[in-house]
N, C-alpha and C positions, 0 to 999 in steps of 0.2 A: 504494500500500500504506500503510495507516494504521499508524503506529508503535505507537500505543496498543493497537490490536487485536493486533498481532504480539506485543507485550509480554505479553498475557494468553494468547495461543495457545500460546506455548512452555512455560509451566509446566503448562498442561493437557495438552499433548503428553507432557511428562515424567511426569506422574502416570499418564496412560493407559498409557504404555510400561511403567512400573514395575508397574502392576496386571496387565498382560499377562504379564510375567515371573513374578510371584508366582502368578497363577492357573495358568499352564502348569506351573510347578514342582509345584504342588499336584496337578494332574491326573496328572503322571508319578509322583509319590510315591504317590498313591492307587492307581494301577495296580500299581506294584511292591511296595508294602507295604500289604497289606490293613488293618493296624491303623490307618493314617492315615485310612482311610475311616470307621472307627468313632469317631473323635475328634470329639465334638459341638462342642467349643469351636473347633476348627480349622475345622469346617464353617461355623459362624456367622461366623467371621472371613472365610472365603472369600465368603460372601454379602455381607458389608460391602465386601470388595474389589471384587466385581462391581458393587455399587451405585456405588461410587466410580469404577469404570471407565466405567460408563454416564454418570455425571455429567460426567466429564472429556470423554467423547466428545461429549456434547451441547454443552458449552462450546466445545470445539474447532470443532465444526460452525458455531456462531454466530460465533466469532471468527476463522475461517479467513482468513488474510491474502491468499489468492489466490481471488478470486471469479470464478465462471463467468458469462458474460453470455449470456443467451438470453431468448426471449420468456417471458411469464408462465406459460402453461399447463404447461410441464414442471415448474415448482416445485410445482404442485398434484398432479401425478403423483407427485412425490417425497413430498409430504405423505401422499397416499393409500397409497403403498407402506409408509411408516412406520406409519401407523395400522393397516393390514392386518397388518403384522409384530407390532405391539404387541398387537393383538387375538388373533392366533394364539398368541403367547406366553402371554397371560393365560388364554385359553380352554384351552390345553393344561395350564397349571398347575392350573386348576380341575378339569379332567378327571382329572388325576393326584392331585389333592388335596394339592398341595405338591411341593416338590422333594426331599423326603427319601425314600430308598428304602423302598418298602413291603414288600419281601421277596417280591414276586411280580411277574410280568411284566404290565404294564398294556397291554392290547390292545383296550380298548373305547373308544367315542367317537372322537375325532380320531385316537387311536392305532391305530384299526383301518385307517386309510388311510395315515397318515404315522408313521414310526418315531420321528422326532425333531422334532416340531413346534416345540419351544422353540428349538432351534438354527435352524430355518428362519425362525422369527419374528425371531430376532436378526439373521440375514442381511439380511432385508428392512429392519429398522430401521437396520442399519449402513449401508445404501445410501440408504435413503429420506431420512433426516435431513440428511445433507450435500447431497443433491441438492436438497432443499427450500431449504436455506440457501445454495445455490450455492457451497459450499466445495469447491474443487478438491483441495486438499491432503488434506482429510479424506476426500473421496471416493476418492482414490488409496490412502489408508491403509486404507480398508475392504477392499481386496484382501488386505492383511496380516491383518486381523482375521478375515475369512472363512476364510483358510487356517488360522489358529489354531483357529477353531471346528471346522473339518473335522478337524483333528488331535485335538481333544478328543472329537469324535464317534467317530473311529476307535478311540481308546483305550476309549471306552465300549462300542462294539460288541464289541471283543475281550473285555471283561469280561462283557458280557451273554451272549455265546456260551459262555463258560466256566461261567457261573453257571446258565443256563437252557437245557436241551437243546432245548426247543421254539422257541428264538429263531431257529434256522436256518430253520425253516419259516415263522415269522412274518416274517422278513426277506425271504423270496421273494415274499410276497404283499402287501407294503407298499412304499410309495415313500419314498425318502430316509431 
């Protein structure tokens, strides 16, 4: 274990954990207090928190002190999973025309097959990057991050069911 790498891994881990707490708090408040959802400044702050969270995740993945050892090809599978996740995230963002609520249910394009392609893309990125970088600790932490993303998705689904009566039918005919 390289002490220098561990030195940089721990601050990145702390930043990532803090961002997780901040973002999850925002999601809970957004669900419980609709006025929070309307606050544009807070929304922009949360986008910055998500960017910082992903930057810390990437740094953790590269600086992970416990490296997995395996033959080369699984690293490329991890890179492929990350690229597919990033592509899915970007493609869904383009299809939705941004992350801001449009005031209507988006059901066209990728959203006609997958309800939450952005979350699915994040799952794939959260697993693919540490797999590519052989970071065992970061890969194990991806379980925590995926659980957190599933919680955010659950809150969003409850909100969408309450906001859009047609969401229940849309939910039956789409995956994830």
